[in-house]
N, CA, C and O atoms as CSV, one atom per row, in Angstrom:
chain,resi,resn,atom,element,x,y,z
A,1,UNK,N,N,-40.476,-31.734,-35.502
A,1,UNK,CA,C,-40.991,-30.996,-36.503
A,1,UNK,C,C,-41.093,-31.579,-36.996
A,1,UNK,O,O,-40.410,-32.591,-36.834
A,2,UNK,N,N,-42.324,-31.489,-38.393
A,2,UNK,CA,C,-43.014,-32.666,-39.427
A,2,UNK,C,C,-42.192,-32.026,-40.659
A,2,UNK,O,O,-41.590,-30.954,-40.718
A,3,UNK,N,N,-42.364,-33.026,-41.610
A,3,UNK,CA,C,-42.020,-32.478,-42.449
A,3,UNK,C,C,-42.571,-31.972,-43.442
A,3,UNK,O,O,-42.051,-31.764,-44.538
A,4,UNK,N,N,-44.153,-31.644,-42.957
A,4,UNK,CA,C,-45.148,-30.561,-43.439
A,4,UNK,C,C,-44.575,-29.042,-43.142
A,4,UNK,O,O,-45.175,-28.149,-43.741
A,5,UNK,N,N,-43.626,-28.697,-42.399
A,5,UNK,CA,C,-43.319,-27.037,-42.057
A,5,UNK,C,C,-42.965,-26.729,-43.175
A,5,UNK,O,O,-43.488,-25.693,-43.583
A,6,UNK,N,N,-42.041,-27.383,-44.076
A,6,UNK,CA,C,-41.442,-26.600,-45.189
A,6,UNK,C,C,-42.601,-26.336,-46.268
A,6,UNK,O,O,-42.491,-25.358,-47.009
A,7,UNK,N,N,-43.818,-27.274,-46.379
A,7,UNK,CA,C,-44.553,-26.754,-47.530
A,7,UNK,C,C,-45.522,-25.384,-47.692
A,7,UNK,O,O,-46.412,-25.137,-48.505
A,8,UNK,N,N,-44.859,-24.436,-46.342
A,8,UNK,CA,C,-45.308,-23.223,-46.707
A,8,UNK,C,C,-44.391,-22.149,-47.887
A,8,UNK,O,O,-44.660,-21.409,-48.833
A,9,UNK,N,N,-43.201,-22.611,-47.148
A,9,UNK,CA,C,-41.869,-22.136,-48.275
A,9,UNK,C,C,-41.881,-22.418,-49.662
A,9,UNK,O,O,-41.701,-21.688,-50.637
A,10,UNK,N,N,-42.124,-23.594,-49.557
A,10,UNK,CA,C,-42.408,-24.390,-50.979
A,10,UNK,C,C,-43.299,-23.382,-52.096
A,10,UNK,O,O,-43.090,-22.927,-53.221
A,11,UNK,N,N,-44.546,-23.318,-50.955
A,11,UNK,CA,C,-45.417,-22.854,-52.021
A,11,UNK,C,C,-45.199,-20.782,-52.399
A,11,UNK,O,O,-45.365,-20.201,-53.471
A,12,UNK,N,N,-44.790,-20.198,-51.027
A,12,UNK,CA,C,-44.159,-18.990,-51.104
A,12,UNK,C,C,-43.537,-18.809,-52.446
A,12,UNK,O,O,-44.062,-17.994,-53.204
A,13,UNK,N,N,-42.320,-19.569,-52.891
A,13,UNK,CA,C,-41.475,-19.531,-54.028
A,13,UNK,C,C,-41.867,-19.271,-55.228
A,13,UNK,O,O,-41.572,-18.476,-56.121
A,14,UNK,N,N,-43.141,-20.745,-54.926
A,14,UNK,CA,C,-44.234,-20.414,-56.567
A,14,UNK,C,C,-44.776,-19.613,-56.595
A,14,UNK,O,O,-44.917,-19.352,-57.790
A,15,UNK,N,N,-45.497,-18.591,-55.754
A,15,UNK,CA,C,-46.391,-17.781,-55.720
A,15,UNK,C,C,-45.133,-16.452,-55.901
A,15,UNK,O,O,-45.278,-15.711,-56.874
A,16,UNK,N,N,-44.034,-16.219,-55.028
A,16,UNK,CA,C,-43.751,-15.016,-55.720
A,16,UNK,C,C,-42.792,-15.150,-57.407
A,16,UNK,O,O,-42.505,-14.146,-58.059
A,17,UNK,N,N,-42.495,-16.328,-57.771
A,17,UNK,CA,C,-42.239,-16.641,-59.083
A,17,UNK,C,C,-43.516,-16.012,-59.788
A,17,UNK,O,O,-43.800,-14.920,-60.278
A,18,UNK,N,N,-43.982,-16.916,-59.649
A,18,UNK,CA,C,-45.861,-17.219,-60.779
A,18,UNK,C,C,-45.911,-15.155,-60.982
A,18,UNK,O,O,-46.074,-14.721,-62.123
A,19,UNK,N,N,-45.771,-14.244,-59.913
A,19,UNK,CA,C,-46.262,-12.707,-60.092
A,19,UNK,C,C,-45.398,-12.515,-61.506
A,19,UNK,O,O,-45.910,-12.094,-62.544
A,20,UNK,N,N,-44.024,-12.889,-61.366
A,20,UNK,CA,C,-42.971,-12.393,-62.793
A,20,UNK,C,C,-43.269,-12.832,-63.612
A,20,UNK,O,O,-43.059,-12.210,-64.653
A,21,UNK,N,N,-43.927,-14.133,-63.702
A,21,UNK,CA,C,-43.635,-14.797,-64.975
A,21,UNK,C,C,-44.735,-13.722,-66.296
A,21,UNK,O,O,-44.254,-13.569,-67.418
A,22,UNK,N,N,-46.000,-13.152,-65.997
A,22,UNK,CA,C,-46.106,-12.363,-67.013
A,22,UNK,C,C,-45.896,-11.531,-67.698
A,22,UNK,O,O,-46.392,-11.287,-68.797
A,23,UNK,N,N,-44.691,-10.689,-66.790
A,23,UNK,CA,C,-43.480,-9.807,-67.175
A,23,UNK,C,C,-42.951,-10.034,-68.180
A,23,UNK,O,O,-43.089,-9.423,-69.240
A,24,UNK,N,N,-42.115,-11.172,-67.902
A,24,UNK,CA,C,-41.388,-12.102,-67.909
A,24,UNK,C,C,-41.372,-12.538,-69.843
A,24,UNK,O,O,-40.663,-12.251,-70.808
A,25,UNK,N,N,-42.768,-13.473,-69.547
A,25,UNK,CA,C,-43.638,-13.573,-70.619
A,25,UNK,C,C,-43.677,-12.807,-71.839
A,25,UNK,O,O,-43.550,-13.313,-72.954
A,26,UNK,N,N,-43.889,-11.341,-71.573
A,26,UNK,CA,C,-44.307,-10.055,-72.552
A,26,UNK,C,C,-42.983,-9.932,-72.982
A,26,UNK,O,O,-42.810,-10.087,-74.191
A,27,UNK,N,N,-41.865,-9.655,-72.189
A,27,UNK,CA,C,-40.933,-9.156,-72.892
A,27,UNK,C,C,-39.831,-10.244,-73.911
A,27,UNK,O,O,-38.980,-9.848,-74.706
A,28,UNK,N,N,-40.137,-11.510,-73.620
A,28,UNK,CA,C,-39.669,-12.526,-74.062
A,28,UNK,C,C,-40.682,-12.437,-75.795
A,28,UNK,O,O,-40.163,-12.684,-76.883
A,29,UNK,N,N,-42.292,-11.994,-75.572
A,29,UNK,CA,C,-42.925,-12.030,-76.636
A,29,UNK,C,C,-42.706,-10.816,-77.651
A,29,UNK,O,O,-43.288,-10.834,-78.736
A,30,UNK,N,N,-41.758,-9.629,-77.249
A,30,UNK,CA,C,-41.543,-8.481,-77.491
A,30,UNK,C,C,-40.231,-8.367,-78.218
A,30,UNK,O,O,-40.058,-7.562,-79.133
A,31,UNK,N,N,-39.183,-9.316,-77.720
A,31,UNK,CA,C,-37.908,-9.554,-78.299
A,31,UNK,C,C,-37.962,-10.469,-79.490
A,31,UNK,O,O,-37.358,-10.174,-80.521
A,32,UNK,N,N,-38.577,-11.428,-79.393
A,32,UNK,CA,C,-39.121,-12.233,-80.620
A,32,UNK,C,C,-40.366,-12.754,-81.596
A,32,UNK,O,O,-40.682,-13.519,-82.507
A,33,UNK,N,N,-40.740,-11.898,-80.830
A,33,UNK,CA,C,-42.732,-11.809,-81.639
A,33,UNK,C,C,-43.216,-13.554,-81.464
A,33,UNK,O,O,-44.018,-14.115,-82.211
A,34,UNK,N,N,-42.821,-13.909,-80.814
A,34,UNK,CA,C,-43.217,-15.729,-80.531
A,34,UNK,C,C,-43.549,-15.968,-79.112
A,34,UNK,O,O,-42.795,-15.704,-78.174
A,35,UNK,N,N,-44.962,-16.588,-78.999
A,35,UNK,CA,C,-45.157,-17.042,-77.542
A,35,UNK,C,C,-44.184,-17.907,-76.996
A,35,UNK,O,O,-43.539,-18.871,-77.407
A,36,UNK,N,N,-44.290,-17.170,-75.781
A,36,UNK,CA,C,-43.261,-18.170,-74.963
A,36,UNK,C,C,-43.644,-19.110,-74.654
A,36,UNK,O,O,-44.852,-18.979,-74.452
A,37,UNK,N,N,-43.019,-21.007,-74.302
A,37,UNK,CA,C,-43.351,-21.735,-73.999
A,37,UNK,C,C,-42.813,-21.799,-72.263
A,37,UNK,O,O,-41.657,-21.507,-71.958
A,38,UNK,N,N,-43.762,-22.186,-71.328
A,38,UNK,CA,C,-43.401,-22.370,-70.161
A,38,UNK,C,C,-43.484,-23.844,-69.175
A,38,UNK,O,O,-44.550,-24.404,-68.918
A,39,UNK,N,N,-42.241,-24.284,-68.739
A,39,UNK,CA,C,-42.258,-25.384,-68.286
A,39,UNK,C,C,-42.269,-24.984,-66.474
A,39,UNK,O,O,-42.002,-23.890,-65.976
A,40,UNK,N,N,-42.524,-25.802,-66.012
A,40,UNK,CA,C,-42.224,-25.231,-64.353
A,40,UNK,C,C,-41.235,-26.899,-63.345
A,40,UNK,O,O,-41.384,-28.093,-63.607
A,41,UNK,N,N,-40.594,-26.452,-62.574
A,41,UNK,CA,C,-39.946,-27.767,-62.500
A,41,UNK,C,C,-39.810,-27.449,-61.089
A,41,UNK,O,O,-38.784,-26.806,-60.868
A,42,UNK,N,N,-40.769,-27.782,-59.696
A,42,UNK,CA,C,-41.149,-27.795,-58.399
A,42,UNK,C,C,-39.380,-28.230,-58.096
A,42,UNK,O,O,-38.520,-27.446,-57.692
A,43,UNK,N,N,-39.185,-29.741,-58.438
A,43,UNK,CA,C,-37.641,-30.198,-58.206
A,43,UNK,C,C,-36.480,-28.989,-57.896
A,43,UNK,O,O,-35.578,-29.083,-57.063
A,44,UNK,N,N,-36.723,-27.925,-58.716
A,44,UNK,CA,C,-35.480,-27.382,-58.723
A,44,UNK,C,C,-35.757,-25.914,-58.616
A,44,UNK,O,O,-34.969,-25.071,-59.046
A,45,UNK,N,N,-37.085,-25.577,-57.937
A,45,UNK,CA,C,-37.611,-24.540,-57.863
A,45,UNK,C,C,-37.307,-23.627,-58.718
A,45,UNK,O,O,-36.537,-22.692,-58.499
A,46,UNK,N,N,-38.051,-23.903,-60.009
A,46,UNK,CA,C,-37.714,-22.615,-61.163
A,46,UNK,C,C,-39.008,-22.825,-62.200
A,46,UNK,O,O,-39.704,-23.818,-62.413
A,47,UNK,N,N,-39.035,-21.704,-62.662
A,47,UNK,CA,C,-40.064,-21.727,-64.064
A,47,UNK,C,C,-39.298,-21.335,-65.083
A,47,UNK,O,O,-38.669,-20.280,-65.006
A,48,UNK,N,N,-39.254,-21.992,-65.987
A,48,UNK,CA,C,-38.802,-21.778,-67.695
A,48,UNK,C,C,-39.637,-21.336,-68.061
A,48,UNK,O,O,-40.755,-21.838,-67.952
A,49,UNK,N,N,-39.295,-19.780,-68.864
A,49,UNK,CA,C,-40.105,-19.487,-70.650
A,49,UNK,C,C,-39.133,-19.971,-71.806
A,49,UNK,O,O,-37.910,-19.855,-71.727
A,50,UNK,N,N,-39.633,-20.385,-72.617
A,50,UNK,CA,C,-38.855,-20.328,-74.242
A,50,UNK,C,C,-39.603,-19.814,-74.950
A,50,UNK,O,O,-40.780,-20.169,-75.014
A,51,UNK,N,N,-39.119,-18.890,-75.626
A,51,UNK,CA,C,-39.328,-18.350,-77.102
A,51,UNK,C,C,-38.372,-18.689,-78.586
A,51,UNK,O,O,-37.230,-18.233,-78.654
A,52,UNK,N,N,-38.740,-19.219,-79.322
A,52,UNK,CA,C,-38.556,-20.050,-80.353
A,52,UNK,C,C,-37.735,-17.467,-81.089
A,52,UNK,O,O,-38.000,-16.267,-81.028
A,53,UNK,N,N,-36.855,-18.430,-81.554
A,53,UNK,CA,C,-35.999,-16.847,-82.124
A,53,UNK,C,C,-35.043,-17.427,-83.637
A,53,UNK,O,O,-34.249,-18.366,-83.689
A,54,UNK,N,N,-35.405,-16.635,-84.576
A,54,UNK,CA,C,-34.871,-16.844,-85.793
A,54,UNK,C,C,-33.494,-15.518,-85.989
A,54,UNK,O,O,-33.690,-14.305,-85.917
A,55,UNK,N,N,-32.705,-15.918,-86.137
A,55,UNK,CA,C,-31.214,-15.134,-85.931
A,55,UNK,C,C,-32.000,-13.555,-86.995
A,55,UNK,O,O,-33.112,-13.618,-87.519
A,56,UNK,N,N,-31.350,-12.680,-87.047
A,56,UNK,CA,C,-31.886,-11.863,-88.111
A,56,UNK,C,C,-31.000,-11.990,-89.063
A,56,UNK,O,O,-31.440,-11.297,-89.980
A,57,UNK,N,N,-29.973,-12.482,-89.405
A,57,UNK,CA,C,-29.111,-12.871,-90.531
A,57,UNK,C,C,-29.502,-13.757,-91.213
A,57,UNK,O,O,-29.203,-13.669,-92.404
A,58,UNK,N,N,-30.310,-14.954,-90.774
A,58,UNK,CA,C,-31.572,-16.021,-91.418
A,58,UNK,C,C,-30.351,-17.262,-91.268
A,58,UNK,O,O,-30.572,-18.428,-91.594
A,59,UNK,N,N,-29.219,-16.845,-90.790
A,59,UNK,CA,C,-28.216,-18.394,-90.609
A,59,UNK,C,C,-28.820,-19.329,-90.124
A,59,UNK,O,O,-28.633,-20.505,-90.434
A,60,UNK,N,N,-29.772,-18.844,-89.146
A,60,UNK,CA,C,-30.255,-20.169,-88.267
A,60,UNK,C,C,-31.436,-19.729,-86.864
A,60,UNK,O,O,-31.742,-18.553,-86.662
A,61,UNK,N,N,-31.769,-20.428,-86.343
A,61,UNK,CA,C,-32.759,-20.493,-85.820
A,61,UNK,C,C,-32.388,-21.015,-83.840
A,61,UNK,O,O,-31.856,-22.125,-83.824
A,62,UNK,N,N,-32.525,-20.594,-82.813
A,62,UNK,CA,C,-32.476,-20.685,-81.291
A,62,UNK,C,C,-33.788,-20.315,-80.810
A,62,UNK,O,O,-34.888,-20.163,-81.342
A,63,UNK,N,N,-33.309,-20.213,-79.590
A,63,UNK,CA,C,-34.393,-19.715,-78.210
A,63,UNK,C,C,-33.828,-18.870,-77.202
A,63,UNK,O,O,-32.929,-19.066,-76.384
A,64,UNK,N,N,-34.562,-17.880,-77.448
A,64,UNK,CA,C,-34.444,-16.789,-75.862
A,64,UNK,C,C,-35.137,-17.692,-74.809
A,64,UNK,O,O,-36.221,-18.270,-74.887
A,65,UNK,N,N,-34.082,-17.657,-73.641
A,65,UNK,CA,C,-34.721,-18.592,-72.333
A,65,UNK,C,C,-34.723,-17.574,-71.541
A,65,UNK,O,O,-34.138,-16.504,-71.708
A,66,UNK,N,N,-35.464,-17.940,-70.563
A,66,UNK,CA,C,-35.264,-16.915,-69.390
A,66,UNK,C,C,-36.179,-18.079,-68.015
A,66,UNK,O,O,-37.302,-18.559,-67.859
A,67,UNK,N,N,-35.122,-18.076,-67.435
A,67,UNK,CA,C,-35.581,-18.817,-66.205
A,67,UNK,C,C,-35.488,-18.339,-64.690
A,67,UNK,O,O,-34.483,-18.120,-64.013
A,68,UNK,N,N,-36.311,-18.281,-64.490
A,68,UNK,CA,C,-36.949,-17.474,-62.990
A,68,UNK,C,C,-36.846,-18.703,-61.808
A,68,UNK,O,O,-37.323,-19.823,-61.988
A,69,UNK,N,N,-36.168,-18.301,-60.624
A,69,UNK,CA,C,-35.712,-19.320,-60.188
A,69,UNK,C,C,-35.811,-18.860,-58.376
A,69,UNK,O,O,-35.528,-17.698,-58.083
A,70,UNK,N,N,-36.087,-19.523,-57.624
A,70,UNK,CA,C,-35.954,-19.726,-55.811
A,70,UNK,C,C,-34.599,-19.203,-55.389
A,70,UNK,O,O,-33.824,-20.151,-55.258
A,71,UNK,N,N,-34.189,-18.356,-55.201
A,71,UNK,CA,C,-32.472,-18.332,-55.098
A,71,UNK,C,C,-32.306,-18.848,-53.591
A,71,UNK,O,O,-32.641,-18.102,-52.671
A,72,UNK,N,N,-31.710,-20.317,-53.298
A,72,UNK,CA,C,-31.261,-20.826,-52.185
A,72,UNK,C,C,-30.352,-21.849,-52.767
A,72,UNK,O,O,-30.602,-22.871,-53.406
A,73,UNK,N,N,-28.882,-21.145,-52.265
A,73,UNK,CA,C,-27.757,-22.127,-52.044
A,73,UNK,C,C,-27.186,-21.724,-53.966
A,73,UNK,O,O,-26.126,-22.213,-54.355
A,74,UNK,N,N,-27.845,-21.035,-54.712
A,74,UNK,CA,C,-27.273,-21.164,-55.861
A,74,UNK,C,C,-26.138,-20.908,-56.352
A,74,UNK,O,O,-25.663,-20.240,-55.434
A,75,UNK,N,N,-25.470,-20.946,-57.017
A,75,UNK,CA,C,-23.663,-19.917,-57.366
A,75,UNK,C,C,-24.454,-18.649,-58.113
A,75,UNK,O,O,-25.267,-18.903,-59.002
A,76,UNK,N,N,-24.184,-17.295,-57.718
A,76,UNK,CA,C,-24.493,-16.445,-58.675
A,76,UNK,C,C,-23.440,-16.209,-59.546
A,76,UNK,O,O,-22.246,-16.480,-59.421
A,77,UNK,N,N,-24.348,-15.397,-60.894
A,77,UNK,CA,C,-23.291,-15.431,-61.844
A,77,UNK,C,C,-22.040,-14.351,-61.471
A,77,UNK,O,O,-20.867,-14.575,-61.771
A,78,UNK,N,N,-22.451,-13.281,-60.847
A,78,UNK,CA,C,-21.722,-11.981,-60.657
A,78,UNK,C,C,-19.968,-12.267,-59.689
A,78,UNK,O,O,-18.820,-11.904,-59.948
A,79,UNK,N,N,-20.648,-13.173,-58.413
A,79,UNK,CA,C,-19.594,-13.851,-58.353
A,79,UNK,C,C,-18.884,-14.984,-59.017
A,79,UNK,O,O,-17.755,-14.653,-58.651
A,80,UNK,N,N,-18.747,-15.733,-59.499
A,80,UNK,CA,C,-18.828,-16.534,-60.599
A,80,UNK,C,C,-17.474,-15.849,-61.179
A,80,UNK,O,O,-16.294,-16.125,-60.964
A,81,UNK,N,N,-18.210,-14.636,-62.172
A,81,UNK,CA,C,-17.217,-13.575,-63.126
A,81,UNK,C,C,-16.277,-12.934,-62.370
A,81,UNK,O,O,-15.234,-12.747,-62.997
A,82,UNK,N,N,-16.273,-12.480,-61.105
A,82,UNK,CA,C,-15.289,-11.608,-60.101
A,82,UNK,C,C,-14.557,-12.733,-60.406
A,82,UNK,O,O,-13.534,-12.479,-61.042
A,83,UNK,N,N,-14.774,-14.036,-60.128
A,83,UNK,CA,C,-13.794,-14.931,-59.536
A,83,UNK,C,C,-12.863,-15.620,-60.490
A,83,UNK,O,O,-12.022,-16.498,-60.295
A,84,UNK,N,N,-13.384,-14.743,-61.986
A,84,UNK,CA,C,-12.737,-15.487,-62.807
A,84,UNK,C,C,-11.939,-13.917,-63.807
A,84,UNK,O,O,-11.520,-13.809,-64.959
A,85,UNK,N,N,-12.015,-13.223,-62.972
A,85,UNK,CA,C,-11.575,-12.136,-63.477
A,85,UNK,C,C,-12.339,-11.618,-64.795
A,85,UNK,O,O,-11.789,-11.192,-65.811
A,86,UNK,N,N,-13.935,-11.762,-64.530
A,86,UNK,CA,C,-14.731,-10.792,-65.748
A,86,UNK,C,C,-15.470,-9.746,-65.193
A,86,UNK,O,O,-15.529,-9.452,-63.999
A,87,UNK,N,N,-16.189,-9.048,-66.396
A,87,UNK,CA,C,-16.731,-8.107,-65.357
A,87,UNK,C,C,-18.405,-8.055,-65.940
A,87,UNK,O,O,-18.619,-8.383,-67.107
A,88,UNK,N,N,-19.223,-7.745,-65.296
A,88,UNK,CA,C,-20.673,-7.973,-65.334
A,88,UNK,C,C,-20.748,-6.463,-66.470
A,88,UNK,O,O,-19.965,-5.516,-66.548
A,89,UNK,N,N,-21.883,-6.722,-67.152
A,89,UNK,CA,C,-22.068,-5.155,-68.011
A,89,UNK,C,C,-23.976,-5.191,-68.109
A,89,UNK,O,O,-24.521,-6.164,-68.630
A,90,UNK,N,N,-24.603,-4.305,-67.681
A,90,UNK,CA,C,-23.955,-2.795,-67.404
A,90,UNK,C,C,-23.450,-3.329,-65.834
A,90,UNK,O,O,-23.852,-4.282,-65.165
A,91,UNK,N,N,-22.486,-2.386,-65.573
A,91,UNK,CA,C,-21.738,-2.527,-64.083
A,91,UNK,C,C,-22.694,-1.896,-63.273
A,91,UNK,O,O,-23.208,-0.816,-63.563
A,92,UNK,N,N,-22.963,-2.598,-62.186
A,92,UNK,CA,C,-23.479,-1.989,-60.979
A,92,UNK,C,C,-25.193,-2.385,-61.411
A,92,UNK,O,O,-26.114,-1.655,-61.043
A,93,UNK,N,N,-25.358,-3.308,-62.016
A,93,UNK,CA,C,-26.925,-3.817,-62.421
A,93,UNK,C,C,-26.815,-4.986,-61.698
A,93,UNK,O,O,-25.779,-5.585,-61.408
A,94,UNK,N,N,-28.191,-5.328,-61.372
A,94,UNK,CA,C,-28.347,-6.745,-60.910
A,94,UNK,C,C,-29.873,-6.913,-61.366
A,94,UNK,O,O,-30.483,-6.030,-61.969
A,95,UNK,N,N,-30.500,-8.346,-60.949
A,95,UNK,CA,C,-31.913,-8.612,-61.578
A,95,UNK,C,C,-32.979,-8.119,-60.461
A,95,UNK,O,O,-34.204,-8.109,-60.585
A,96,UNK,N,N,-32.216,-7.716,-59.346
A,96,UNK,CA,C,-33.167,-7.090,-58.296
A,96,UNK,C,C,-33.848,-6.123,-58.529
A,96,UNK,O,O,-34.946,-5.801,-58.075
A,97,UNK,N,N,-32.914,-5.434,-59.564
A,97,UNK,CA,C,-33.638,-3.861,-60.559
A,97,UNK,C,C,-34.601,-4.067,-61.179
A,97,UNK,O,O,-35.471,-3.216,-61.365
A,98,UNK,N,N,-34.642,-5.592,-61.751
A,98,UNK,CA,C,-35.409,-5.443,-63.276
A,98,UNK,C,C,-37.178,-4.808,-62.814
A,98,UNK,O,O,-37.576,-3.708,-63.196
A,99,UNK,N,N,-37.680,-5.373,-62.303
A,99,UNK,CA,C,-39.120,-4.910,-61.599
A,99,UNK,C,C,-39.571,-3.565,-61.680
A,99,UNK,O,O,-40.709,-3.230,-62.008
A,100,UNK,N,N,-38.577,-2.758,-61.350
A,100,UNK,CA,C,-38.665,-1.445,-60.684
A,100,UNK,C,C,-38.215,-0.626,-62.914
A,100,UNK,O,O,-38.777,0.295,-63.507
A,101,UNK,N,N,-37.369,-1.300,-63.260
A,101,UNK,CA,C,-37.572,-0.558,-64.562
A,101,UNK,C,C,-38.308,-1.212,-65.283
A,101,UNK,O,O,-38.509,-0.579,-66.320
A,102,UNK,N,N,-38.921,-2.349,-65.270
A,102,UNK,CA,C,-40.012,-2.545,-66.171
A,102,UNK,C,C,-41.278,-1.792,-65.800
A,102,UNK,O,O,-42.203,-1.539,-66.572
A,103,UNK,N,N,-41.188,-1.423,-64.340
A,103,UNK,CA,C,-42.492,-0.749,-63.914
A,103,UNK,C,C,-42.052,0.676,-64.420
A,103,UNK,O,O,-42.702,0.818,-65.456
A,104,UNK,N,N,-41.304,1.782,-64.234
A,104,UNK,CA,C,-40.474,2.652,-65.470
A,104,UNK,C,C,-40.407,2.722,-66.872
A,104,UNK,O,O,-39.999,3.721,-67.465
A,105,UNK,N,N,-40.934,1.321,-67.618
A,105,UNK,CA,C,-40.941,1.709,-68.780
A,105,UNK,C,C,-39.086,1.399,-69.097
A,105,UNK,O,O,-38.530,1.705,-70.151
A,106,UNK,N,N,-38.635,0.968,-68.316
A,106,UNK,CA,C,-37.075,1.552,-69.195
A,106,UNK,C,C,-36.746,0.141,-69.484
A,106,UNK,O,O,-36.106,-0.469,-68.628
A,107,UNK,N,N,-37.046,-0.377,-70.415
A,107,UNK,CA,C,-37.004,-1.610,-71.355
A,107,UNK,C,C,-35.800,-2.116,-71.952
A,107,UNK,O,O,-35.456,-3.286,-72.116
A,108,UNK,N,N,-35.088,-0.812,-72.314
A,108,UNK,CA,C,-33.783,-0.965,-73.328
A,108,UNK,C,C,-32.682,-1.258,-72.082
A,108,UNK,O,O,-31.598,-1.794,-72.309
A,109,UNK,N,N,-33.057,-0.881,-70.887
A,109,UNK,CA,C,-31.890,-0.963,-70.139
A,109,UNK,C,C,-32.126,-2.495,-69.125
A,109,UNK,O,O,-31.342,-2.539,-68.177
A,110,UNK,N,N,-32.919,-3.486,-69.217
A,110,UNK,CA,C,-33.473,-4.654,-69.067
A,110,UNK,C,C,-33.098,-5.541,-70.099
A,110,UNK,O,O,-32.949,-6.727,-69.805
A,111,UNK,N,N,-32.866,-5.042,-71.630
A,111,UNK,CA,C,-32.060,-5.457,-72.210
A,111,UNK,C,C,-31.077,-5.657,-72.627
A,111,UNK,O,O,-30.642,-6.538,-73.369
A,112,UNK,N,N,-30.492,-4.485,-71.967
A,112,UNK,CA,C,-28.993,-4.533,-72.206
A,112,UNK,C,C,-28.530,-5.762,-70.885
A,112,UNK,O,O,-27.838,-6.765,-71.058
A,113,UNK,N,N,-29.079,-5.350,-69.750
A,113,UNK,CA,C,-28.297,-6.055,-68.417
A,113,UNK,C,C,-28.776,-7.708,-69.033
A,113,UNK,O,O,-27.887,-8.508,-68.742
A,114,UNK,N,N,-29.980,-8.392,-69.816
A,114,UNK,CA,C,-29.971,-9.473,-70.011
A,114,UNK,C,C,-28.950,-9.901,-70.886
A,114,UNK,O,O,-28.495,-11.031,-70.711
A,115,UNK,N,N,-28.419,-9.047,-71.986
A,115,UNK,CA,C,-27.650,-9.624,-73.012
A,115,UNK,C,C,-26.529,-9.696,-72.678
A,115,UNK,O,O,-25.775,-10.464,-73.274
A,116,UNK,N,N,-26.093,-8.927,-71.641
A,116,UNK,CA,C,-24.783,-8.775,-71.006
A,116,UNK,C,C,-24.737,-10.330,-69.925
A,116,UNK,O,O,-23.818,-11.141,-69.812
A,117,UNK,N,N,-25.709,-10.316,-69.446
A,117,UNK,CA,C,-25.523,-11.574,-68.671
A,117,UNK,C,C,-25.626,-13.113,-69.416
A,117,UNK,O,O,-25.374,-14.201,-68.897
A,118,UNK,N,N,-26.060,-12.843,-70.747
A,118,UNK,CA,C,-25.844,-13.778,-71.481
A,118,UNK,C,C,-24.338,-13.480,-72.254
A,118,UNK,O,O,-23.738,-14.489,-72.623
A,119,UNK,N,N,-23.967,-12.711,-72.407
A,119,UNK,CA,C,-22.683,-12.334,-72.829
A,119,UNK,C,C,-21.527,-13.345,-71.770
A,119,UNK,O,O,-20.614,-14.095,-72.113
A,120,UNK,N,N,-22.053,-12.965,-70.361
A,120,UNK,CA,C,-20.982,-13.096,-69.389
A,120,UNK,C,C,-21.389,-15.046,-69.243
A,120,UNK,O,O,-20.475,-15.812,-68.938
A,121,UNK,N,N,-22.407,-15.427,-69.431
A,121,UNK,CA,C,-22.518,-16.617,-69.490
A,121,UNK,C,C,-21.646,-17.727,-70.010
A,121,UNK,O,O,-21.204,-18.792,-69.579
A,122,UNK,N,N,-21.559,-16.716,-71.610
A,122,UNK,CA,C,-20.782,-17.216,-73.031
A,122,UNK,C,C,-19.261,-17.209,-72.290
A,122,UNK,O,O,-18.577,-18.232,-72.320
A,123,UNK,N,N,-18.987,-16.502,-71.908
A,123,UNK,CA,C,-17.694,-15.900,-71.429
A,123,UNK,C,C,-16.986,-17.154,-70.149
A,123,UNK,O,O,-15.992,-17.875,-70.236
A,124,UNK,N,N,-18.059,-16.977,-68.964
A,124,UNK,CA,C,-17.750,-18.170,-68.201
A,124,UNK,C,C,-17.701,-19.868,-68.686
A,124,UNK,O,O,-17.032,-20.801,-68.241
A,125,UNK,N,N,-18.814,-19.799,-69.897
A,125,UNK,CA,C,-18.323,-20.981,-70.451
A,125,UNK,C,C,-16.693,-20.942,-70.707
A,125,UNK,O,O,-15.770,-21.166,-69.924
A,126,UNK,N,N,-16.690,-20.530,-72.266
A,126,UNK,CA,C,-15.189,-20.566,-72.330
A,126,UNK,C,C,-14.437,-20.637,-71.498
A,126,UNK,O,O,-13.688,-21.611,-71.579
A,127,UNK,N,N,-14.266,-19.840,-70.490
A,127,UNK,CA,C,-13.010,-20.265,-69.655
A,127,UNK,C,C,-12.999,-21.839,-68.788
A,127,UNK,O,O,-12.073,-22.482,-68.293
A,128,UNK,N,N,-14.412,-22.078,-68.874
A,128,UNK,CA,C,-14.243,-23.437,-67.977
A,128,UNK,C,C,-14.560,-24.852,-69.053
A,128,UNK,O,O,-13.865,-25.865,-68.973
A,129,UNK,N,N,-15.171,-24.780,-69.577
A,129,UNK,CA,C,-15.190,-25.700,-70.715
A,129,UNK,C,C,-14.391,-26.478,-71.007
A,129,UNK,O,O,-14.881,-27.485,-71.518
A,130,UNK,N,N,-12.783,-26.476,-70.867
A,130,UNK,CA,C,-11.659,-27.275,-71.155
A,130,UNK,C,C,-11.584,-28.333,-69.922
A,130,UNK,O,O,-11.048,-29.438,-70.004
A,131,UNK,N,N,-12.190,-27.824,-68.815
A,131,UNK,CA,C,-12.445,-28.793,-67.836
A,131,UNK,C,C,-13.289,-29.952,-67.678
A,131,UNK,O,O,-13.182,-30.805,-66.796
A,132,UNK,N,N,-14.140,-29.909,-68.612
A,132,UNK,CA,C,-15.027,-30.948,-68.727
A,132,UNK,C,C,-14.754,-31.646,-69.745
A,132,UNK,O,O,-15.599,-32.519,-69.948
A,133,UNK,N,N,-13.908,-31.618,-70.477
A,133,UNK,CA,C,-13.545,-32.712,-71.399
A,133,UNK,C,C,-12.745,-33.447,-71.508
A,133,UNK,O,O,-12.765,-34.247,-72.443
């Protein structure tokens, strides 16, 4: 088997992610009012969209970031959370449901799912940050 046999798989992940980019960009734009900036990293098989965000309280600025990736041997957030005794919210929801919700116009549920993941990532960070100091 030659090294070129892996090329179709590499292009498949990119094509699959490319189909999601417009919808995710639209969601970020809706949430921030800003046009997201796109970055593609073939080495890690991901596409990242970043939109600048000014916090509503006027204290500061940040960014809303969405990373689309080809799942291959990555660690899943729900598994890490379960191992740490944390729970996802909304319960029972996962990323495989987002496209269907988007097509059904159920954006509020997508927003709740995304915010739940952001909260969960922060809680995971709080649990493990001491190991990296």
